[in-house]
C-alpha positions as CSV (number, residue, x, y, z in Angstrom):
1,M,126.4,134.4,107.9
2,R,123.1,134.7,109.5
3,I,120.6,131.5,109.0
4,A,117.2,131.9,110.1
5,I,115.2,128.8,111.5
6,A,111.6,128.3,110.9
7,G,108.8,125.9,109.7
8,I,105.4,124.3,110.4
9,G,105.2,120.7,110.2
10,T,102.6,118.3,110.3
11,E,100.6,115.9,107.9
12,S,96.8,116.3,107.3
13,S,94.5,113.8,106.2
14,T,91.4,115.2,104.4
15,F,89.8,112.2,105.1
16,S,89.5,112.5,108.6
17,M,86.8,113.9,110.7
18,D,89.8,115.8,113.0
19,T,90.6,119.1,113.2
20,T,94.1,120.2,114.1
21,P,93.8,123.2,116.9
22,L,97.0,125.4,117.6
23,E,97.3,123.4,121.0
24,A,98.3,120.3,119.2
25,F,101.4,122.2,117.6
26,R,104.4,122.1,120.1
27,R,106.3,125.4,119.0
28,L,109.9,126.0,119.6
29,R,111.5,129.2,119.8
30,G,115.0,131.0,120.9
31,H,118.0,128.1,122.3
32,E,115.5,125.6,122.8
33,L,114.8,125.6,119.0
34,V,117.9,125.7,118.2
35,N,119.4,122.8,120.8
36,S,116.8,120.3,119.2
37,Y,119.0,120.1,116.1
38,S,122.0,117.6,116.0
39,L,125.3,120.5,114.9
40,D,127.9,119.3,116.7
41,N,129.9,117.9,113.6
42,I,129.1,120.8,111.5
43,D,131.7,123.9,110.8
44,L,130.0,126.8,112.4
45,T,132.7,129.1,112.9
46,D,131.2,131.9,111.0
47,V,127.4,130.9,111.5
48,A,124.8,133.0,113.7
49,F,121.3,130.8,114.0
50,V,118.4,133.4,114.1
51,P,115.9,131.0,115.7
52,V,112.1,132.2,115.1
53,L,109.8,129.5,115.2
54,V,109.2,125.8,114.2
55,G,105.3,124.4,115.4
56,A,105.4,120.5,114.8
57,A,102.5,118.4,115.7
58,T,101.7,114.6,115.2
59,A,99.4,113.8,112.0
60,G,95.8,114.8,112.0
61,G,93.2,116.6,110.2
62,P,93.0,119.8,108.8
63,I,94.5,122.5,110.6
64,D,92.3,125.2,111.8
65,P,92.7,128.0,109.6
66,A,93.3,130.7,112.8
67,A,95.8,128.2,114.0
68,Y,97.9,128.0,110.6
69,D,97.5,131.8,110.1
70,E,99.0,132.8,114.0
71,M,101.6,130.5,113.3
72,E,102.7,132.1,110.2
73,A,102.2,135.5,111.2
74,E,104.4,134.9,114.0
75,I,107.1,133.7,111.5
76,I,107.0,136.6,109.1
77,L,106.9,139.0,112.1
78,G,110.1,137.1,113.4
79,L,111.8,137.2,109.8
80,Q,110.8,140.8,109.2
81,H,112.6,141.6,112.6
82,A,115.7,139.8,112.1
83,A,116.1,141.1,108.8
84,S,115.6,144.9,110.3
85,E,119.1,144.2,112.5
86,T,121.2,142.5,109.2
87,P,119.8,140.6,106.5
88,V,119.7,137.4,106.8
89,D,121.8,135.0,104.3
90,G,119.7,131.9,104.5
91,V,116.4,130.4,105.5
92,Y,116.3,126.9,106.9
93,L,112.8,125.7,107.0
94,D,111.7,122.4,109.1
95,L,108.7,121.4,107.1
96,H,106.7,118.0,106.4
97,G,105.0,118.6,103.0
98,A,101.5,117.1,103.6
99,M,100.1,120.1,105.6
100,T,96.5,121.0,104.8
101,V,94.8,124.1,106.1
102,R,91.2,123.4,106.6
103,G,89.6,125.1,103.2
104,R,92.6,125.9,101.3
105,D,95.0,124.1,99.2
106,C,99.3,124.3,99.0
107,A,99.9,125.0,102.7
108,E,103.7,124.8,102.2
109,E,103.6,126.7,99.1
110,R,102.0,129.4,100.6
111,L,104.6,129.5,103.6
112,V,107.5,129.3,101.6
113,R,106.3,131.9,99.3
114,R,105.5,134.2,102.4
115,V,109.0,133.6,103.4
116,R,110.9,134.3,100.2
117,E,108.3,137.7,99.9
118,T,109.8,138.9,103.3
119,V,113.7,138.2,103.3
120,G,113.7,138.8,99.5
121,P,115.1,137.5,96.4
122,G,118.7,137.0,97.9
123,P,119.0,134.7,100.9
124,V,119.1,130.7,100.1
125,I,116.2,128.9,101.2
126,A,116.4,125.3,102.5
127,A,113.6,123.0,103.9
128,S,114.3,119.5,105.0
129,M,110.6,117.2,104.5
130,D,109.1,114.0,105.2
131,P,109.2,111.9,101.8
132,H,105.1,111.1,102.8
133,G,105.0,115.2,102.2
134,N,104.6,116.6,98.3
135,M,107.3,117.7,96.3
136,S,105.3,120.1,93.8
137,A,106.6,121.7,90.7
138,E,106.1,124.9,92.7
139,L,107.8,124.1,95.7
140,S,110.8,122.7,93.7
141,E,110.9,126.3,91.8
142,L,110.8,128.0,95.6
143,L,113.0,126.0,97.3
144,D,116.9,126.3,96.6
145,I,117.7,123.1,98.6
146,A,115.4,120.4,99.5
147,C,116.1,117.4,101.4
148,A,113.7,114.3,102.7
149,F,114.2,111.5,104.9
150,R,115.4,108.6,102.9
151,H,113.9,105.7,105.4
152,A,110.5,104.6,106.3
153,P,110.0,104.5,109.2
154,H,112.1,107.7,109.6
155,I,114.9,106.7,111.6
156,D,117.1,109.3,109.8
157,R,115.0,112.6,110.8
158,Q,117.8,113.9,113.0
159,E,120.4,113.1,110.2
160,T,118.2,114.8,107.4
161,R,117.7,117.9,109.3
162,T,121.6,118.0,109.6
163,R,122.2,117.4,106.1
164,T,119.9,120.1,105.2
165,I,121.4,122.8,107.1
166,T,125.2,121.7,106.3
167,Q,124.0,122.3,102.4
168,L,122.5,125.4,103.0
169,I,126.1,126.9,105.1
170,D,127.8,125.2,102.1
171,V,125.9,127.1,99.3
172,I,126.1,130.4,101.2
173,R,129.5,129.8,101.3
174,M,130.1,129.0,97.6
175,G,128.5,132.1,96.6
176,R,125.7,130.3,94.3
177,T,123.0,128.0,94.5
178,P,122.8,124.9,92.7
179,E,121.2,123.4,89.3
180,K,117.8,121.5,90.5
181,V,116.2,119.0,88.4
182,W,112.7,117.9,89.3
183,V,111.0,114.8,88.0
184,R,107.2,114.2,88.4
185,V,106.0,110.9,88.5
186,P,102.3,110.3,88.4
187,M,101.8,107.7,91.4
188,L,100.4,107.9,94.7
189,L,101.0,105.1,97.1
190,P,100.6,104.8,100.6
191,G,103.3,104.1,103.2
192,E,102.3,100.9,104.0
193,R,103.3,100.0,100.5
194,T,106.5,102.0,100.3
195,A,108.3,101.2,103.5
196,T,111.9,100.9,103.0
197,I,112.3,97.9,105.6
198,A,110.7,95.9,102.6
199,E,111.2,94.9,98.6
200,P,110.8,97.3,96.7
201,G,111.0,100.2,98.7
202,R,114.3,98.7,100.1
203,T,115.9,98.9,96.7
204,V,113.9,101.6,94.9
205,F,114.6,104.4,97.7
206,G,118.0,102.9,98.3
207,A,119.1,103.7,94.9
208,M,119.7,107.5,95.9
209,L,123.1,107.2,97.8
210,P,124.4,104.7,94.9
211,A,123.0,106.9,92.3
212,I,124.6,110.3,93.9
213,D,128.1,108.7,93.8
214,K,127.9,107.5,90.2
215,Y,126.9,111.1,88.8
216,G,128.8,113.0,91.2
217,V,125.7,115.4,92.3
218,I,125.2,117.2,95.6
219,D,122.0,115.2,96.6
220,A,119.3,113.4,95.2
221,N,115.9,113.0,96.9
222,M,112.3,110.9,96.4
223,W,109.1,112.0,97.6
224,I,106.3,109.1,97.6
225,G,103.7,112.1,98.3
226,F,100.7,112.0,100.9
227,Y,98.3,109.4,99.7
228,W,95.3,110.7,102.3
229,A,94.7,114.0,101.0
230,D,92.7,115.2,98.1
231,E,95.1,117.9,96.4
232,T,96.1,118.3,92.9
233,R,99.8,118.7,94.2
234,N,99.8,115.0,95.5
235,H,102.1,112.9,93.8
236,A,105.6,111.1,93.7
237,A,108.5,113.2,92.4
238,V,112.5,113.0,92.5
239,L,114.7,116.4,93.0
240,V,118.2,116.2,92.4
241,T,120.6,119.0,92.8
242,S,124.4,119.4,91.1
243,W,126.5,121.9,90.1
244,E,126.1,120.7,86.8
245,R,122.4,120.2,85.0
246,E,123.7,117.4,83.0
247,T,124.7,115.2,85.6
248,A,121.6,116.4,87.6
249,E,118.9,115.5,84.8
250,A,120.6,112.0,84.1
251,C,120.6,111.2,88.0
252,A,117.1,112.5,88.4
253,T,116.0,110.4,85.0
254,E,117.0,107.4,86.1
255,L,115.7,107.4,89.6
256,A,112.1,108.3,88.3
257,A,112.4,105.6,85.6
258,Q,113.5,103.2,88.5
259,Y,110.6,104.4,90.6
260,W,107.8,104.3,87.7
261,A,109.3,100.5,86.8
262,A,108.6,98.9,90.1
263,R,105.1,100.8,90.6
264,E,103.2,97.4,91.0
265,R,105.6,95.4,93.0
266,F,104.2,98.1,95.7
267,T,102.2,96.2,97.7
268,I,101.3,95.9,101.5
269,T,104.6,95.4,103.0
270,A,103.1,93.5,105.5
271,D,103.5,89.6,105.8
272,R,100.0,89.3,106.8
273,H,97.1,91.3,106.5
274,G,93.4,91.5,105.4
275,S,90.2,92.6,107.2
276,W,89.3,93.0,111.0
277,D,87.6,89.4,111.1
278,E,90.8,88.0,109.5
279,A,93.0,89.7,112.3
280,L,90.7,88.1,114.8
281,R,91.0,84.5,113.2
282,F,94.9,84.9,112.9
283,V,95.0,85.7,116.7
284,L,92.6,82.8,117.8
285,D,95.0,80.7,116.1
286,R,97.6,81.5,118.4
287,P,100.6,82.6,116.9
288,E,103.3,83.8,118.5
289,F,102.5,86.6,121.5
290,P,102.7,89.1,121.6
291,C,101.2,89.7,118.3
292,F,101.0,93.5,117.1
293,I,98.0,94.2,115.0
294,S,98.0,97.6,113.1
295,D,94.2,99.1,113.0
296,S,95.6,101.2,110.0
297,G,92.1,102.7,108.8
298,D,92.4,104.9,112.3
299,N,96.3,105.6,111.6
300,V,97.4,108.6,114.0
301,T,100.8,108.6,112.1
302,G,98.6,109.4,108.9
303,G,96.2,111.8,110.0
304,S,93.1,109.7,111.3
305,G,91.4,110.8,114.7
306,G,92.7,107.9,116.4
307,D,88.9,107.5,118.3
308,I,87.2,104.9,115.9
309,A,86.1,102.3,117.7
310,F,85.2,100.0,114.8
311,A,87.8,97.4,115.9
312,L,87.3,97.5,119.5
313,T,83.4,97.3,119.0
314,K,83.9,94.3,116.4
315,T,86.1,92.3,119.0
316,L,83.9,92.6,121.8
317,Q,81.1,91.3,119.8
318,C,83.1,88.0,119.0
319,P,82.3,85.3,121.8
320,D,85.3,83.6,120.5
321,V,87.6,86.0,121.8
322,A,85.8,86.3,125.4
323,D,86.1,82.5,125.4
324,S,89.9,82.2,124.5
325,G,91.4,84.2,127.3
326,I,93.5,85.8,124.8
327,R,94.1,89.2,126.7
328,F,94.0,92.0,123.9
329,L,95.3,95.6,124.7
330,F,93.9,98.3,122.5
331,A,96.6,100.9,122.8
332,G,96.4,104.6,122.0
333,L,92.4,105.3,121.6
334,H,92.4,109.1,121.7
335,D,89.7,110.1,124.2
336,P,90.3,113.2,126.6
337,A,87.0,113.0,128.1
338,A,87.6,109.2,129.2
339,C,91.2,110.3,130.5
340,R,89.6,113.3,132.7
341,T,86.7,110.7,134.5
342,A,89.6,108.0,135.0
343,W,91.9,110.4,136.8
344,D,88.8,111.8,138.7
345,V,87.8,108.3,139.9
346,G,91.1,106.7,140.4
347,V,92.6,103.4,140.0
348,G,89.7,100.6,140.7
349,G,87.0,102.9,139.8
350,T,84.5,102.6,137.5
351,L,83.6,104.5,133.9
352,S,79.8,103.8,132.6
353,E,80.2,106.2,129.9
354,G,81.0,105.4,126.0
355,I,84.5,105.4,124.9
356,G,86.0,106.2,121.5
357,A,84.2,107.5,118.4
358,H,83.5,110.9,119.7
359,T,84.9,112.8,116.6
360,D,84.4,109.9,114.3
361,T,81.4,108.2,114.5
362,R,81.2,106.9,111.0
363,Y,82.2,103.3,111.8
364,G,80.4,102.6,115.3
365,A,79.3,104.4,118.6
366,P,81.2,104.9,121.7
367,V,81.9,101.5,123.3
368,T,80.2,101.5,126.7
369,G,81.1,100.1,129.9
370,P,81.4,99.4,132.4
371,W,85.3,100.1,132.4
372,R,87.7,99.5,135.5
373,V,90.6,101.9,135.8
374,E,93.4,99.6,136.1
375,E,96.2,102.3,135.7
376,L,96.7,106.2,135.4
377,I,99.7,107.2,133.3
378,Q,102.1,110.0,133.2
379,D,103.9,111.6,130.2
380,P,106.9,110.3,130.3
381,V,108.8,113.2,128.8
382,F,106.7,116.1,129.7
383,G,105.0,115.2,132.5
384,G,101.2,115.4,133.9
385,P,98.3,112.9,133.1
386,S,98.7,111.6,129.5
387,G,96.0,108.6,129.7
388,A,94.7,105.8,131.5
389,L,94.3,102.1,131.2
390,L,90.8,100.4,131.3
391,N,89.7,96.7,131.3
392,R,86.5,94.9,130.7
393,G,87.2,91.2,131.1
394,N,90.2,90.2,128.7
395,I,90.0,93.1,126.6
396,S,92.2,96.2,127.9
397,V,91.9,99.9,126.1
398,S,94.6,102.5,126.9
399,V,92.9,105.9,126.5
400,Q,95.0,108.7,125.6
401,N,94.3,112.3,126.3
402,E,96.5,113.3,123.0
403,R,96.2,112.1,119.4
404,V,99.5,110.1,119.5
405,Y,101.0,107.1,118.7
406,F,101.5,104.3,121.4
407,V,105.8,103.8,121.7
408,D,108.2,104.5,123.8
409,P,110.1,108.0,124.0
410,D,113.1,106.5,122.9
411,D,112.1,104.7,119.7
412,K,114.3,105.8,116.8
413,A,111.5,106.8,114.7
414,I,110.3,109.3,117.2
415,T,111.0,113.4,116.2
416,P,113.7,115.0,117.7
417,L,111.3,117.8,118.3
418,G,109.4,115.6,121.1
419,V,106.4,114.4,120.8
420,R,103.8,115.5,123.9
421,G,101.5,113.1,125.7
422,L,102.8,109.8,125.1
423,A,101.0,107.0,127.2
424,P,103.3,104.0,127.1
425,V,101.8,100.9,129.1
426,P,103.8,97.6,130.0
427,I,102.9,95.1,127.4
428,D,104.3,91.9,129.0
429,A,100.6,91.2,130.2
430,F,99.1,90.9,127.1
431,D,99.2,88.4,124.4
432,V,97.5,90.8,121.3
433,V,98.6,94.6,121.2
434,V,96.2,96.5,118.8
435,V,98.2,99.6,117.5
436,K,96.8,102.8,115.6
437,N,99.3,103.0,112.9
438,G,100.2,101.4,109.6
439,Y,103.5,99.5,109.6
440,L,105.3,99.0,113.1
441,F,107.6,101.5,114.5
442,P,111.1,100.2,115.1
443,G,110.1,99.5,118.8
444,Q,106.8,97.7,118.0
445,Q,108.5,95.5,115.4
446,A,111.4,94.6,117.8
447,R,108.8,93.6,120.7
448,A,106.4,91.9,118.3
449,G,106.2,88.0,118.3
450,S,104.4,88.4,115.3
451,S,102.2,90.6,113.2
452,F,99.1,91.6,111.4
453,M,97.8,94.6,109.2
454,A,94.4,94.8,109.6
455,I,92.7,96.8,106.6
456,T,90.3,98.9,108.5
457,P,88.2,101.7,107.8
458,G,88.6,105.3,108.6
459,G,90.8,108.5,107.4
460,T,93.6,106.5,106.8
461,D,92.0,103.4,105.0
462,L,94.3,101.3,102.7
463,D,91.4,100.0,100.6
464,E,91.5,102.8,98.0
465,G,87.9,101.7,97.0
466,R,86.2,103.0,100.2
467,L,87.6,106.5,99.4
468,T,86.8,109.2,96.7
469,W,89.3,111.4,95.1
470,T,88.2,114.3,92.7
471,N,91.1,116.6,92.9
472,L,94.1,114.7,91.9
473,K,95.6,115.3,88.4
474,R,95.2,112.3,86.7
475,P,96.0,110.0,85.1
476,M,97.6,108.7,88.5
477,F,99.0,105.3,89.3
478,P,97.0,103.0,90.9
479,F,93.8,104.9,90.1
480,D,94.7,104.7,86.6
481,R,96.9,101.9,85.1
482,D,96.6,102.1,81.1
483,F,99.2,104.9,80.6
484,E,102.9,105.5,80.3
485,P,104.1,109.2,81.6
486,T,106.8,111.0,80.3
487,L,108.7,111.2,83.3
488,K,110.1,114.8,81.8
489,P,113.3,116.3,83.8
490,V,112.3,120.0,84.7
491,A,115.7,122.2,84.9
492,R,115.5,125.0,87.7
493,P,118.7,127.0,87.2
494,G,121.2,128.2,89.9
495,R,121.8,131.6,90.8
496,V,124.9,133.5,92.1
497,L,124.1,135.0,95.5
């Protein structure tokens, strides 16, 4: 059998001022693409992969339409070329599910429609996705198989891709696609309220594997939906596949009901959270160091631009911070211009220009210097300049060329496709580390003596009162509370190949 591999994956905050360009995508082709997956434990005796293109970018603002169109065109041309030799039996799509192209809606639906139009009605189409993506009614029809990560933080990225490819191969060998049952769950919550490392997320999403065993279905998957985009398709969902429609309906109905019943218990998963002023008061009381503070409103893992200077400005303006001697590291401020200048002047040199707030100026201006260059940072995976460590008194800032999270390259939640532009800094010299994400990555959590999630403004604001959605299909929890949904299971019949 011949299986094509393609996809475009990112998540796009429509509340971000940022635009994601083509250069932000790491584009894999050929053997490099096939080798990025864990395939050693799959029976591939009769399988030939046809690698086309997978473009993957860290979260950001909506994609530049020209960038999306170029990648889509390459995928379609690659599939056409593959089919001209010998028709493909299946297509594996590596997606996220929360991609927005500026000025357009439903990007994944468009991509899968184009793929189906290209390969024809016969081949099986399977996709792996992020649960923070959207499993819309249309997508549940277009895809024959869909699998989502079961953990948030996403420590099972590679396992989910392997699971999807395995199911795709099994279905092609079986000669028919499974029955699907989809349930729309009218709620939309951020990842910081639905992490699987805390209740109720641990129990709600942990119910999938027992339900698979209980009902004897092929697979069960749950989507949280993407909170920071204003599209009609954004909502939670359940999708179950089975060889029997009745078992799929029973399983999907049970999981959806449990999901909905837990809605009021999905609160911020961090033990300590509040405003930035409350975060400063927490660290000034000297908790166990190092203390990790999440600047959650400028969360680059959710699509914010990573250059908002709100928290840095407020901290520099606080006299108690300067008097305390507590050493702060503001990690991962996205500022390519400051990086270039730092590399030009070198270690010991000075930056007088302001840093940050070049893309998103809604919450403060660039923070003026002088900033002393303490260290120049190399990308630990791909090489080349990736950042610089700047200092002013007891405040240090690592500025980065790329809008990426502050983690080590071996963090369990890092995508196996690789992340370009990481700029890690040893944290031993610091008491407080401010990171531009929401819930902490596994590596961050392991190193934290204490933590605090600051509810700050930005493209990933956790204060729903500061954002405006106009396109969501209402009613929708938590924006609406006085309603009871039908949670109707919708059957999508399988087909003979």
